[in-house]
All heavy atoms as a GROMACS GRO file, in nm:
protein
  627
    1MET      N    1   2.589  -0.939   0.714
    1MET     CA    2   2.456  -0.962   0.660
    1MET      C    3   2.465  -1.062   0.544
    1MET      O    4   2.553  -1.053   0.461
    1MET     CB    5   2.395  -0.831   0.610
    1MET     CG    6   2.357  -0.735   0.721
    1MET     SD    7   2.287  -0.580   0.661
    1MET     CE    8   2.131  -0.632   0.597
    2THR      N    9   2.369  -1.149   0.542
    2THR     CA   10   2.366  -1.247   0.436
    2THR      C   11   2.297  -1.188   0.312
    2THR      O   12   2.239  -1.079   0.315
    2THR     CB   13   2.289  -1.373   0.480
    2THR    OG1   14   2.154  -1.338   0.503
    2THR    CG2   15   2.351  -1.433   0.604
    3LYS      N   16   2.305  -1.263   0.204
    3LYS     CA   17   2.248  -1.218   0.077
    3LYS      C   18   2.096  -1.198   0.090
    3LYS      O   19   2.041  -1.101   0.038
    3LYS     CB   20   2.279  -1.320  -0.031
    3LYS     CG   21   2.231  -1.283  -0.168
    3LYS     CD   22   2.270  -1.389  -0.268
    3LYS     CE   23   2.218  -1.356  -0.405
    3LYS     NZ   24   2.254  -1.458  -0.504
    4LEU      N   25   2.028  -1.289   0.159
    4LEU     CA   26   1.883  -1.276   0.175
    4LEU      C   27   1.846  -1.160   0.266
    4LEU      O   28   1.742  -1.096   0.247
    4LEU     CB   29   1.823  -1.406   0.228
    4LEU     CG   30   1.806  -1.516   0.124
    4LEU    CD1   31   1.748  -1.641   0.187
    4LEU    CD2   32   1.719  -1.471   0.010
    5GLN      N   33   1.927  -1.130   0.365
    5GLN     CA   34   1.900  -1.015   0.451
    5GLN      C   35   1.911  -0.885   0.373
    5GLN      O   36   1.832  -0.794   0.391
    5GLN     CB   37   1.994  -1.014   0.571
    5GLN     CG   38   1.964  -1.120   0.673
    5GLN     CD   39   2.067  -1.125   0.784
    5GLN    OE1   40   2.182  -1.090   0.763
    5GLN    NE2   41   2.025  -1.168   0.901
    6VAL      N   42   2.010  -0.878   0.285
    6VAL     CA   43   2.027  -0.760   0.200
    6VAL      C   44   1.909  -0.749   0.104
    6VAL      O   45   1.854  -0.640   0.082
    6VAL     CB   46   2.160  -0.766   0.124
    6VAL    CG1   47   2.169  -0.656   0.020
    6VAL    CG2   48   2.277  -0.759   0.219
    7ARG      N   49   1.868  -0.861   0.047
    7ARG     CA   50   1.754  -0.861  -0.044
    7ARG      C   51   1.626  -0.817   0.028
    7ARG      O   52   1.548  -0.738  -0.026
    7ARG     CB   53   1.734  -0.999  -0.104
    7ARG     CG   54   1.627  -1.000  -0.211
    7ARG     CD   55   1.601  -1.136  -0.266
    7ARG     NE   56   1.718  -1.186  -0.339
    7ARG     CZ   57   1.725  -1.308  -0.389
    7ARG    NH1   58   1.624  -1.392  -0.374
    7ARG    NH2   59   1.831  -1.346  -0.454
    8ALA      N   60   1.606  -0.865   0.151
    8ALA     CA   61   1.488  -0.825   0.228
    8ALA      C   62   1.491  -0.675   0.256
    8ALA      O   63   1.389  -0.607   0.245
    8ALA     CB   64   1.483  -0.903   0.359
    9PHE      N   65   1.608  -0.622   0.291
    9PHE     CA   66   1.620  -0.479   0.316
    9PHE      C   67   1.590  -0.397   0.191
    9PHE      O   68   1.518  -0.297   0.196
    9PHE     CB   69   1.762  -0.446   0.366
    9PHE     CG   70   1.789  -0.300   0.379
    9PHE    CD1   71   1.733  -0.227   0.483
    9PHE    CD2   72   1.868  -0.234   0.287
    9PHE    CE1   73   1.757  -0.091   0.495
    9PHE    CE2   74   1.892  -0.099   0.297
    9PHE     CZ   75   1.837  -0.027   0.402
   10LEU      N   76   1.643  -0.440   0.076
   10LEU     CA   77   1.620  -0.367  -0.048
   10LEU      C   78   1.473  -0.375  -0.092
   10LEU      O   79   1.418  -0.276  -0.142
   10LEU     CB   80   1.711  -0.419  -0.158
   10LEU     CG   81   1.860  -0.388  -0.138
   10LEU    CD1   82   1.943  -0.454  -0.248
   10LEU    CD2   83   1.884  -0.240  -0.133
   11TYR      N   84   1.409  -0.491  -0.074
   11TYR     CA   85   1.267  -0.503  -0.106
   11TYR      C   86   1.184  -0.409  -0.020
   11TYR      O   87   1.096  -0.340  -0.067
   11TYR     CB   88   1.218  -0.646  -0.086
   11TYR     CG   89   1.256  -0.744  -0.194
   11TYR    CD1   90   1.241  -0.880  -0.173
   11TYR    CD2   91   1.305  -0.704  -0.316
   11TYR    CE1   92   1.274  -0.973  -0.270
   11TYR    CE2   93   1.339  -0.795  -0.415
   11TYR     CZ   94   1.323  -0.930  -0.391
   11TYR     OH   95   1.357  -1.020  -0.488
   12GLN      N   96   1.214  -0.408   0.110
   12GLN     CA   97   1.139  -0.325   0.203
   12GLN      C   98   1.161  -0.177   0.172
   12GLN      O   99   1.067  -0.098   0.172
   12GLN     CB  100   1.180  -0.357   0.346
   12GLN     CG  101   1.085  -0.301   0.448
   12GLN     CD  102   1.093  -0.375   0.579
   12GLN    OE1  103   1.132  -0.491   0.583
   12GLN    NE2  104   1.057  -0.309   0.686
   13LEU      N  105   1.284  -0.139   0.143
   13LEU     CA  106   1.315  -0.001   0.108
   13LEU      C  107   1.246   0.040  -0.022
   13LEU      O  108   1.189   0.150  -0.031
   13LEU     CB  109   1.466   0.018   0.096
   13LEU     CG  110   1.515   0.158   0.062
   13LEU    CD1  111   1.483   0.254   0.175
   13LEU    CD2  112   1.664   0.155   0.035
   14GLY      N  113   1.250  -0.046  -0.121
   14GLY     CA  114   1.186  -0.016  -0.248
   14GLY      C  115   1.035   0.000  -0.237
   14GLY      O  116   0.977   0.094  -0.292
   15CYS      N  117   0.972  -0.091  -0.165
   15CYS     CA  118   0.827  -0.083  -0.146
   15CYS      C  119   0.788   0.043  -0.070
   15CYS      O  120   0.693   0.112  -0.106
   15CYS     CB  121   0.775  -0.206  -0.072
   15CYS     SG  122   0.781  -0.356  -0.170
   16PHE      N  123   0.865   0.074   0.035
   16PHE     CA  124   0.836   0.195   0.111
   16PHE      C  125   0.855   0.319   0.025
   16PHE      O  126   0.773   0.412   0.029
   16PHE     CB  127   0.925   0.204   0.236
   16PHE     CG  128   0.909   0.334   0.308
   16PHE    CD1  129   0.800   0.357   0.388
   16PHE    CD2  130   1.002   0.436   0.293
   16PHE    CE1  131   0.783   0.479   0.453
   16PHE    CE2  132   0.987   0.557   0.357
   16PHE     CZ  133   0.877   0.578   0.438
   17ALA      N  134   0.961   0.323  -0.054
   17ALA     CA  135   0.988   0.441  -0.137
   17ALA      C  136   0.877   0.463  -0.239
   17ALA      O  137   0.832   0.577  -0.260
   17ALA     CB  138   1.122   0.425  -0.207
   18ILE      N  139   0.832   0.356  -0.302
   18ILE     CA  140   0.724   0.367  -0.400
   18ILE      C  141   0.597   0.419  -0.334
   18ILE      O  142   0.531   0.510  -0.385
   18ILE     CB  143   0.700   0.232  -0.470
   18ILE    CG1  144   0.817   0.199  -0.561
   18ILE    CG2  145   0.569   0.233  -0.548
   18ILE    CD1  146   0.817   0.057  -0.612
   19LEU      N  147   0.563   0.363  -0.219
   19LEU     CA  148   0.443   0.408  -0.148
   19LEU      C  149   0.458   0.550  -0.098
   19LEU      O  150   0.365   0.630  -0.105
   19LEU     CB  151   0.411   0.314  -0.032
   19LEU     CG  152   0.345   0.183  -0.070
   19LEU    CD1  153   0.337   0.090   0.050
   19LEU    CD2  154   0.207   0.208  -0.125
   20PHE      N  155   0.575   0.585  -0.044
   20PHE     CA  156   0.598   0.720   0.009
   20PHE      C  157   0.581   0.825  -0.101
   20PHE      O  158   0.510   0.924  -0.081
   20PHE     CB  159   0.738   0.729   0.068
   20PHE     CG  160   0.773   0.866   0.121
   20PHE    CD1  161   0.726   0.907   0.245
   20PHE    CD2  162   0.850   0.952   0.046
   20PHE    CE1  163   0.757   1.033   0.293
   20PHE    CE2  164   0.882   1.078   0.094
   20PHE     CZ  165   0.835   1.119   0.217
   21ILE      N  166   0.642   0.803  -0.215
   21ILE     CA  167   0.633   0.901  -0.325
   21ILE      C  168   0.491   0.908  -0.378
   21ILE      O  169   0.439   1.018  -0.404
   21ILE     CB  170   0.733   0.864  -0.436
   21ILE    CG1  171   0.876   0.883  -0.384
   21ILE    CG2  172   0.709   0.947  -0.561
   21ILE    CD1  173   0.984   0.826  -0.472
   22SER      N  174   0.424   0.794  -0.391
   22SER     CA  175   0.287   0.793  -0.440
   22SER      C  176   0.192   0.864  -0.344
   22SER      O  177   0.109   0.946  -0.385
   22SER     CB  178   0.238   0.650  -0.460
   22SER     OG  179   0.320   0.583  -0.550
   23ILE      N  180   0.205   0.833  -0.216
   23ILE     CA  181   0.118   0.895  -0.116
   23ILE      C  182   0.146   1.044  -0.105
   23ILE      O  183   0.054   1.124  -0.091
   23ILE     CB  184   0.132   0.824   0.020
   23ILE    CG1  185   0.077   0.682   0.010
   23ILE    CG2  186   0.060   0.900   0.130
   23ILE    CD1  187   0.110   0.595   0.128
   24GLN      N  188   0.272   1.082  -0.112
   24GLN     CA  189   0.306   1.224  -0.105
   24GLN      C  190   0.243   1.300  -0.222
   24GLN      O  191   0.189   1.409  -0.204
   24GLN     CB  192   0.457   1.242  -0.105
   24GLN     CG  193   0.501   1.382  -0.072
   24GLN     CD  194   0.650   1.391  -0.050
   24GLN    OE1  195   0.724   1.298  -0.078
   24GLN    NE2  196   0.695   1.504  -0.002
   25TYR      N  197   0.248   1.243  -0.341
   25TYR     CA  198   0.184   1.305  -0.456
   25TYR      C  199   0.033   1.319  -0.434
   25TYR      O  200  -0.025   1.424  -0.462
   25TYR     CB  201   0.212   1.224  -0.583
   25TYR     CG  202   0.133   1.273  -0.702
   25TYR    CD1  203   0.171   1.389  -0.769
   25TYR    CD2  204   0.020   1.205  -0.745
   25TYR    CE1  205   0.098   1.435  -0.878
   25TYR    CE2  206  -0.054   1.250  -0.853
   25TYR     CZ  207  -0.015   1.365  -0.919
   25TYR     OH  208  -0.088   1.410  -1.025
   26LEU      N  209  -0.030   1.212  -0.386
   26LEU     CA  210  -0.175   1.215  -0.364
   26LEU      C  211  -0.213   1.316  -0.256
   26LEU      O  212  -0.317   1.382  -0.267
   26LEU     CB  213  -0.225   1.076  -0.329
   26LEU     CG  214  -0.218   0.973  -0.441
   26LEU    CD1  215  -0.255   0.834  -0.389
   26LEU    CD2  216  -0.306   1.013  -0.558
   27VAL      N  217  -0.132   1.326  -0.151
   27VAL     CA  218  -0.161   1.421  -0.044
   27VAL      C  219  -0.152   1.564  -0.096
   27VAL      O  220  -0.237   1.648  -0.067
   27VAL     CB  221  -0.065   1.400   0.076
   27VAL    CG1  222  -0.071   1.515   0.172
   27VAL    CG2  223  -0.100   1.271   0.148
   28VAL      N  224  -0.049   1.592  -0.176
   28VAL     CA  225  -0.034   1.727  -0.232
   28VAL      C  226  -0.150   1.758  -0.326
   28VAL      O  227  -0.204   1.868  -0.327
   28VAL     CB  228   0.101   1.740  -0.306
   28VAL    CG1  229   0.106   1.867  -0.389
   28VAL    CG2  230   0.215   1.737  -0.207
   29ARG      N  231  -0.188   1.660  -0.404
   29ARG     CA  232  -0.290   1.681  -0.508
   29ARG      C  233  -0.431   1.695  -0.451
   29ARG      O  234  -0.509   1.775  -0.499
   29ARG     CB  235  -0.285   1.562  -0.605
   29ARG     CG  236  -0.380   1.569  -0.718
   29ARG     CD  237  -0.313   1.623  -0.841
   29ARG     NE  238  -0.400   1.598  -0.955
   29ARG     CZ  239  -0.447   1.696  -1.029
   29ARG    NH1  240  -0.414   1.819  -1.004
   29ARG    NH2  241  -0.526   1.670  -1.130
   30PHE      N  242  -0.465   1.616  -0.348
   30PHE     CA  243  -0.605   1.607  -0.305
   30PHE      C  244  -0.633   1.659  -0.165
   30PHE      O  245  -0.746   1.649  -0.118
   30PHE     CB  246  -0.653   1.462  -0.314
   30PHE     CG  247  -0.656   1.411  -0.456
   30PHE    CD1  248  -0.566   1.316  -0.499
   30PHE    CD2  249  -0.747   1.461  -0.547
   30PHE    CE1  250  -0.567   1.269  -0.629
   30PHE    CE2  251  -0.750   1.415  -0.678
   30PHE     CZ  252  -0.660   1.319  -0.719
   31THR      N  253  -0.533   1.711  -0.093
   31THR     CA  254  -0.560   1.767   0.039
   31THR      C  255  -0.506   1.909   0.046
   31THR      O  256  -0.436   1.955  -0.044
   31THR     CB  257  -0.495   1.684   0.152
   31THR    OG1  258  -0.354   1.694   0.141
   31THR    CG2  259  -0.539   1.539   0.147
   32ASN      N  260  -0.538   1.978   0.152
   32ASN     CA  261  -0.491   2.114   0.172
   32ASN      C  262  -0.375   2.119   0.271
   32ASN      O  263  -0.348   2.225   0.328
   32ASN     CB  264  -0.605   2.203   0.220
   32ASN     CG  265  -0.712   2.221   0.114
   32ASN    OD1  266  -0.681   2.225  -0.004
   32ASN    ND2  267  -0.836   2.230   0.157
   33LEU      N  268  -0.308   2.007   0.295
   33LEU     CA  269  -0.195   2.007   0.387
   33LEU      C  270  -0.078   2.084   0.328
   33LEU      O  271  -0.057   2.085   0.206
   33LEU     CB  272  -0.152   1.864   0.418
   33LEU     CG  273  -0.253   1.777   0.494
   33LEU    CD1  274  -0.198   1.638   0.511
   33LEU    CD2  275  -0.285   1.837   0.628
   34THR      N  276   0.000   2.150   0.415
   34THR     CA  277   0.115   2.227   0.370
   34THR      C  278   0.233   2.199   0.461
   34THR      O  279   0.218   2.146   0.572
   34THR     CB  280   0.086   2.379   0.373
   34THR    OG1  281   0.052   2.416   0.506
   34THR    CG2  282  -0.025   2.416   0.278
   35GLY      N  283   0.350   2.235   0.414
   35GLY     CA  284   0.470   2.229   0.496
   35GLY      C  285   0.512   2.088   0.532
   35GLY      O  286   0.509   1.997   0.449
   36LEU      N  287   0.549   2.070   0.657
   36LEU     CA  288   0.601   1.944   0.706
   36LEU      C  289   0.494   1.835   0.717
   36LEU      O  290   0.526   1.717   0.725
   36LEU     CB  291   0.667   1.966   0.843
   36LEU     CG  292   0.753   1.855   0.900
   36LEU    CD1  293   0.867   1.822   0.805
   36LEU    CD2  294   0.807   1.895   1.035
   37TRP      N  295   0.367   1.873   0.714
   37TRP     CA  296   0.260   1.775   0.725
   37TRP      C  297   0.253   1.681   0.605
   37TRP      O  298   0.210   1.566   0.618
   37TRP     CB  299   0.125   1.844   0.743
   37TRP     CG  300   0.113   1.906   0.878
   37TRP    CD1  301   0.119   2.038   0.908
   37TRP    CD2  302   0.097   1.838   1.002
   37TRP    NE1  303   0.108   2.056   1.043
   37TRP    CE2  304   0.094   1.934   1.104
   37TRP    CE3  305   0.087   1.704   1.039
   37TRP    CZ2  306   0.079   1.901   1.237
   37TRP    CZ3  307   0.072   1.672   1.170
   37TRP    CH2  308   0.068   1.769   1.268
   38ILE      N  309   0.294   1.727   0.489
   38ILE     CA  310   0.288   1.644   0.369
   38ILE      C  311   0.382   1.523   0.380
   38ILE      O  312   0.336   1.409   0.369
   38ILE     CB  313   0.319   1.728   0.243
   38ILE    CG1  314   0.210   1.833   0.223
   38ILE    CG2  315   0.329   1.639   0.120
   38ILE    CD1  316   0.243   1.938   0.119
   39PRO      N  317   0.512   1.542   0.404
   39PRO     CA  318   0.598   1.423   0.416
   39PRO      C  319   0.571   1.341   0.542
   39PRO      O  320   0.589   1.219   0.540
   39PRO     CB  321   0.740   1.480   0.417
   39PRO     CG  322   0.726   1.622   0.452
   39PRO     CD  323   0.591   1.665   0.405
   40MET      N  324   0.526   1.405   0.649
   40MET     CA  325   0.493   1.328   0.770
   40MET      C  326   0.375   1.235   0.746
   40MET      O  327   0.377   1.119   0.788
   40MET     CB  328   0.463   1.422   0.888
   40MET     CG  329   0.587   1.481   0.950
   40MET     SD  330   0.557   1.593   1.087
   40MET     CE  331   0.444   1.502   1.188
   41THR      N  332   0.274   1.284   0.678
   41THR     CA  333   0.157   1.201   0.646
   41THR      C  334   0.197   1.087   0.553
   41THR      O  335   0.156   0.972   0.574
   41THR     CB  336   0.048   1.288   0.580
   41THR    OG1  337   0.015   1.395   0.666
   41THR    CG2  338  -0.076   1.206   0.549
   42ALA      N  339   0.278   1.118   0.453
   42ALA     CA  340   0.323   1.014   0.359
   42ALA      C  341   0.410   0.911   0.431
   42ALA      O  342   0.400   0.791   0.402
   42ALA     CB  343   0.400   1.078   0.245
   43PHE      N  344   0.493   0.954   0.525
   43PHE     CA  345   0.578   0.861   0.600
   43PHE      C  346   0.496   0.766   0.685
   43PHE      O  347   0.518   0.645   0.683
   43PHE     CB  348   0.676   0.939   0.689
   43PHE     CG  349   0.756   0.851   0.780
   43PHE    CD1  350   0.863   0.780   0.732
   43PHE    CD2  351   0.723   0.839   0.914
   43PHE    CE1  352   0.937   0.698   0.815
   43PHE    CE2  353   0.795   0.758   0.998
   43PHE     CZ  354   0.904   0.686   0.948
   44VAL      N  355   0.400   0.820   0.759
   44VAL     CA  356   0.318   0.735   0.846
   44VAL      C  357   0.236   0.636   0.765
   44VAL      O  358   0.233   0.516   0.795
   44VAL     CB  359   0.227   0.822   0.936
   44VAL    CG1  360   0.125   0.738   1.009
   44VAL    CG2  361   0.311   0.901   1.035
   45LEU      N  362   0.170   0.684   0.661
   45LEU     CA  363   0.090   0.593   0.578
   45LEU      C  364   0.177   0.492   0.504
   45LEU      O  365   0.141   0.375   0.491
   45LEU     CB  366   0.006   0.672   0.479
   45LEU     CG  367  -0.112   0.749   0.539
   45LEU    CD1  368  -0.181   0.833   0.433
   45LEU    CD2  369  -0.210   0.654   0.604
   46GLY      N  370   0.293   0.535   0.455
   46GLY     CA  371   0.384   0.444   0.388
   46GLY      C  372   0.436   0.337   0.481
   46GLY      O  373   0.451   0.220   0.443
   47THR      N  374   0.466   0.374   0.604
   47THR     CA  375   0.513   0.277   0.703
   47THR      C  376   0.406   0.174   0.736
   47THR      O  377   0.433   0.055   0.748
   47THR     CB  378   0.557   0.349   0.832
   47THR    OG1  379   0.660   0.443   0.799
   47THR    CG2  380   0.609   0.251   0.935
   48ILE      N  381   0.283   0.219   0.749
   48ILE     CA  382   0.173   0.128   0.783
   48ILE      C  383   0.138   0.036   0.666
   48ILE      O  384   0.114  -0.083   0.684
   48ILE     CB  385   0.049   0.208   0.828
   48ILE    CG1  386   0.078   0.277   0.961
   48ILE    CG2  387  -0.074   0.119   0.839
   48ILE    CD1  388  -0.027   0.377   1.002
   49LEU      N  389   0.136   0.090   0.545
   49LEU     CA  390   0.088   0.015   0.429
   49LEU      C  391   0.194  -0.070   0.359
   49LEU      O  392   0.159  -0.158   0.280
   49LEU     CB  393   0.026   0.111   0.327
   49LEU     CG  394  -0.098   0.186   0.373
   49LEU    CD1  395  -0.143   0.283   0.265
   49LEU    CD2  396  -0.209   0.091   0.410
   50SER      N  397   0.322  -0.045   0.384
   50SER     CA  398   0.425  -0.120   0.310
   50SER      C  399   0.441  -0.261   0.367
   50SER      O  400   0.429  -0.282   0.488
   50SER     CB  401   0.558  -0.046   0.314
   50SER     OG  402   0.608  -0.042   0.445
   51PRO      N  403   0.470  -0.358   0.281
   51PRO     CA  404   0.492  -0.494   0.330
   51PRO      C  405   0.623  -0.505   0.406
   51PRO      O  406   0.717  -0.429   0.382
   51PRO     CB  407   0.496  -0.578   0.201
   51PRO     CG  408   0.526  -0.483   0.093
   51PRO     CD  409   0.477  -0.349   0.136
   52LYS      N  410   0.629  -0.601   0.498
   52LYS     CA  411   0.749  -0.623   0.579
   52LYS      C  412   0.817  -0.751   0.530
   52LYS      O  413   0.754  -0.855   0.517
   52LYS     CB  414   0.712  -0.639   0.727
   52LYS     CG  415   0.621  -0.532   0.783
   52LYS     CD  416   0.680  -0.394   0.774
   52LYS     CE  417   0.589  -0.294   0.839
   52LYS     NZ  418   0.529  -0.199   0.751
   53PHE      N  419   0.947  -0.742   0.503
   53PHE     CA  420   1.026  -0.855   0.456
   53PHE      C  421   1.126  -0.893   0.563
   53PHE      O  422   1.181  -0.807   0.631
   53PHE     CB  423   1.100  -0.819   0.327
   53PHE     CG  424   1.009  -0.792   0.212
   53PHE    CD1  425   0.964  -0.663   0.185
   53PHE    CD2  426   0.967  -0.894   0.129
   53PHE    CE1  427   0.880  -0.637   0.080
   53PHE    CE2  428   0.883  -0.869   0.022
   53PHE     CZ  429   0.839  -0.740  -0.002
   54GLN      N  430   1.152  -1.025   0.576
   54GLN     CA  431   1.249  -1.072   0.674
   54GLN      C  432   1.310  -1.203   0.626
   54GLN      O  433   1.240  -1.292   0.578
   54GLN     CB  434   1.182  -1.092   0.809
   54GLN     CG  435   1.278  -1.133   0.917
   54GLN     CD  436   1.211  -1.141   1.052
   54GLN    OE1  437   1.089  -1.130   1.063
   54GLN    NE2  438   1.289  -1.160   1.156
   55ALA      N  439   1.442  -1.214   0.644
   55ALA     CA  440   1.512  -1.339   0.615
   55ALA      C  441   1.524  -1.416   0.746
   55ALA      O  442   1.563  -1.360   0.849
   55ALA     CB  443   1.650  -1.310   0.558
   56ALA      N  444   1.488  -1.543   0.742
   56ALA     CA  445   1.493  -1.625   0.863
   56ALA      C  446   1.555  -1.760   0.830
   56ALA      O  447   1.539  -1.813   0.720
   56ALA     CB  448   1.353  -1.645   0.918
   57LYS      N  449   1.629  -1.813   0.929
   57LYS     CA  450   1.688  -1.945   0.912
   57LYS      C  451   1.587  -2.051   0.955
   57LYS      O  452   1.531  -2.044   1.064
   57LYS     CB  453   1.815  -1.956   0.996
   57LYS     CG  454   1.924  -1.866   0.946
   57LYS     CD  455   2.052  -1.886   1.021
   57LYS     CE  456   2.156  -1.790   0.964
   57LYS     NZ  457   2.288  -1.812   1.016
   58THR      N  458   1.564  -2.146   0.866
   58THR     CA  459   1.475  -2.258   0.895
   58THR      C  460   1.556  -2.387   0.888
   58THR      O  461   1.675  -2.386   0.857
   58THR     CB  462   1.359  -2.262   0.793
   58THR    OG1  463   1.412  -2.284   0.664
   58THR    CG2  464   1.279  -2.133   0.795
   59LYS      N  465   1.489  -2.498   0.912
   59LYS     CA  466   1.559  -2.626   0.903
   59LYS      C  467   1.600  -2.659   0.760
   59LYS      O  468   1.688  -2.740   0.737
   59LYS     CB  469   1.473  -2.738   0.962
   59LYS     CG  470   1.341  -2.757   0.893
   59LYS     CD  471   1.259  -2.864   0.960
   59LYS     CE  472   1.122  -2.870   0.894
   59LYS     NZ  473   1.036  -2.965   0.961
   60ASP      N  474   1.533  -2.595   0.662
   60ASP     CA  475   1.567  -2.616   0.521
   60ASP      C  476   1.668  -2.514   0.469
   60ASP      O  477   1.696  -2.511   0.350
   60ASP     CB  478   1.440  -2.608   0.435
   60ASP     CG  479   1.340  -2.716   0.472
   60ASP    OD1  480   1.384  -2.825   0.513
   60ASP    OD2  481   1.218  -2.691   0.458
   61GLY      N  482   1.719  -2.429   0.556
   61GLY     CA  483   1.812  -2.323   0.515
   61GLY      C  484   1.748  -2.187   0.534
   61GLY      O  485   1.639  -2.175   0.590
   62GLU      N  486   1.816  -2.085   0.488
   62GLU     CA  487   1.764  -1.949   0.504
   62GLU      C  488   1.659  -1.919   0.397
   62GLU      O  489   1.679  -1.949   0.280
   62GLU     CB  490   1.879  -1.849   0.497
   62GLU     CG  491   1.842  -1.711   0.545
   62GLU     CD  492   1.962  -1.621   0.557
   62GLU    OE1  493   2.060  -1.642   0.487
   62GLU    OE2  494   1.954  -1.526   0.636
   63LYS      N  495   1.548  -1.858   0.439
   63LYS     CA  496   1.439  -1.826   0.348
   63LYS      C  497   1.392  -1.683   0.371
   63LYS      O  498   1.413  -1.626   0.478
   63LYS     CB  499   1.322  -1.922   0.368
   63LYS     CG  500   1.356  -2.064   0.330
   63LYS     CD  501   1.236  -2.152   0.335
   63LYS     CE  502   1.275  -2.291   0.289
   63LYS     NZ  503   1.162  -2.381   0.286
   64LEU      N  504   1.327  -1.628   0.270
   64LEU     CA  505   1.276  -1.493   0.275
   64LEU      C  506   1.125  -1.496   0.294
   64LEU      O  507   1.054  -1.568   0.222
   64LEU     CB  508   1.311  -1.420   0.144
   64LEU     CG  509   1.282  -1.272   0.136
   64LEU    CD1  510   1.360  -1.195   0.241
   64LEU    CD2  511   1.318  -1.220  -0.002
   65PHE      N  512   1.076  -1.420   0.392
   65PHE     CA  513   0.933  -1.417   0.423
   65PHE      C  514   0.881  -1.275   0.413
   65PHE      O  515   0.954  -1.178   0.432
   65PHE     CB  516   0.908  -1.470   0.565
   65PHE     CG  517   0.943  -1.615   0.581
   65PHE    CD1  518   1.065  -1.653   0.632
   65PHE    CD2  519   0.853  -1.714   0.545
   65PHE    CE1  520   1.098  -1.786   0.648
   65PHE    CE2  521   0.885  -1.848   0.561
   65PHE     CZ  522   1.008  -1.884   0.611
   66MET      N  523   0.749  -1.265   0.385
   66MET     CA  524   0.683  -1.136   0.374
   66MET      C  525   0.552  -1.139   0.449
   66MET      O  526   0.477  -1.237   0.441
   66MET     CB  527   0.655  -1.104   0.226
   66MET     CG  528   0.580  -0.973   0.207
   66MET     SD  529   0.515  -0.951   0.042
   66MET     CE  530   0.372  -1.055   0.045
   67SER      N  531   0.523  -1.032   0.522
   67SER     CA  532   0.391  -1.014   0.580
   67SER      C  533   0.340  -0.878   0.537
   67SER      O  534   0.417  -0.783   0.522
   67SER     CB  535   0.396  -1.024   0.732
   67SER     OG  536   0.469  -0.918   0.787
   68TRP      N  537   0.208  -0.870   0.516
   68TRP     CA  538   0.150  -0.747   0.467
   68TRP      C  539   0.012  -0.732   0.527
   68TRP      O  540  -0.056  -0.829   0.557
   68TRP     CB  541   0.144  -0.752   0.315
   68TRP     CG  542   0.121  -0.622   0.247
   68TRP    CD1  543   0.142  -0.497   0.297
   68TRP    CD2  544   0.074  -0.603   0.114
   68TRP    NE1  545   0.113  -0.402   0.205
   68TRP    CE2  546   0.071  -0.465   0.090
   68TRP    CE3  547   0.036  -0.689   0.013
   68TRP    CZ2  548   0.029  -0.411  -0.030
   68TRP    CZ3  549  -0.004  -0.634  -0.107
   68TRP    CH2  550  -0.007  -0.497  -0.128
   69LEU      N  551  -0.029  -0.610   0.543
   69LEU     CA  552  -0.159  -0.578   0.601
   69LEU      C  553  -0.274  -0.640   0.522
   69LEU      O  554  -0.373  -0.683   0.579
   69LEU     CB  555  -0.174  -0.425   0.608
   69LEU     CG  556  -0.302  -0.369   0.664
   69LEU    CD1  557  -0.312  -0.404   0.812
   69LEU    CD2  558  -0.306  -0.219   0.646
   70PHE      N  559  -0.258  -0.649   0.391
   70PHE     CA  560  -0.366  -0.694   0.304
   70PHE      C  561  -0.362  -0.844   0.274
   70PHE      O  562  -0.448  -0.893   0.200
   70PHE     CB  563  -0.364  -0.615   0.173
   70PHE     CG  564  -0.374  -0.467   0.195
   70PHE    CD1  565  -0.267  -0.384   0.168
   70PHE    CD2  566  -0.490  -0.412   0.246
   70PHE    CE1  567  -0.275  -0.248   0.189
   70PHE    CE2  568  -0.500  -0.276   0.268
   70PHE     CZ  569  -0.392  -0.194   0.240
   71ILE      N  570  -0.263  -0.915   0.326
   71ILE     CA  571  -0.253  -1.059   0.306
   71ILE      C  572  -0.254  -1.126   0.442
   71ILE      O  573  -0.179  -1.087   0.532
   71ILE     CB  574  -0.123  -1.096   0.230
   71ILE    CG1  575  -0.124  -1.036   0.090
   71ILE    CG2  576  -0.106  -1.246   0.223
   71ILE    CD1  577   0.004  -1.060   0.013
   72LYS      N  578  -0.336  -1.227   0.458
   72LYS     CA  579  -0.345  -1.296   0.585
   72LYS      C  580  -0.226  -1.389   0.604
   72LYS      O  581  -0.194  -1.469   0.516
   72LYS     CB  582  -0.475  -1.376   0.589
   72LYS     CG  583  -0.502  -1.440   0.722
   72LYS     CD  584  -0.636  -1.511   0.722
   72LYS     CE  585  -0.664  -1.573   0.856
   72LYS     NZ  586  -0.792  -1.643   0.857
   73GLY      N  587  -0.159  -1.377   0.716
   73GLY     CA  588  -0.047  -1.465   0.748
   73GLY      C  589   0.084  -1.419   0.688
   73GLY      O  590   0.098  -1.310   0.635
   74VAL      N  591   0.183  -1.508   0.698
   74VAL     CA  592   0.317  -1.482   0.648
   74VAL      C  593   0.339  -1.568   0.523
   74VAL      O  594   0.311  -1.686   0.525
   74VAL     CB  595   0.422  -1.514   0.756
   74VAL    CG1  596   0.562  -1.496   0.703
   74VAL    CG2  597   0.400  -1.430   0.879
   75LYS      N  598   0.388  -1.507   0.418
   75LYS     CA  599   0.412  -1.579   0.293
   75LYS      C  600   0.561  -1.595   0.268
   75LYS      O  601   0.640  -1.505   0.294
   75LYS     CB  602   0.351  -1.502   0.175
   75LYS     CG  603   0.203  -1.475   0.187
   75LYS     CD  604   0.122  -1.600   0.183
   75LYS     CE  605  -0.026  -1.565   0.193
   75LYS     NZ  606  -0.110  -1.676   0.212
   76GLU      N  607   0.598  -1.710   0.215
   76GLU     CA  608   0.737  -1.735   0.178
   76GLU      C  609   0.759  -1.682   0.037
   76GLU      O  610   0.680  -1.710  -0.054
   76GLU     CB  611   0.768  -1.884   0.184
   76GLU     CG  612   0.911  -1.915   0.148
   76GLU     CD  613   0.941  -2.064   0.149
   76GLU    OE1  614   0.864  -2.139   0.210
   76GLU    OE2  615   1.039  -2.103   0.087
   77ILE      N  616   0.865  -1.606   0.020
   77ILE     CA  617   0.900  -1.551  -0.111
   77ILE      C  618   0.998  -1.646  -0.176
   77ILE      O  619   1.101  -1.680  -0.119
   77ILE     CB  620   0.963  -1.411  -0.098
   77ILE    CG1  621   0.873  -1.317  -0.018
   77ILE    CG2  622   0.994  -1.353  -0.234
   77ILE    CD1  623   0.740  -1.289  -0.083
   78GLY      N  624   0.970  -1.689  -0.299
   78GLY     CA  625   1.050  -1.786  -0.370
   78GLY      C  626   1.190  -1.745  -0.380
   78GLY      O  627   1.290  -1.794  -0.380
   0.00000   0.00000   0.00000
């Protein structure tokens, strides 16, 4: 794995973890779900809402790209 691939993986993991913990807290606080439903709900919503990062080789070299549900298109990360 290249340096940018590792960076993309860590960005994706970090974003998912932040969303998962936040959503899990909100589900516990504001819903009546119990047991396994709490982390399952947080996992599904975190997976859908988290941005996707990918390292790709272009003619200018390897670059890091991000796509997200709330942003139109694919953005290049500096």
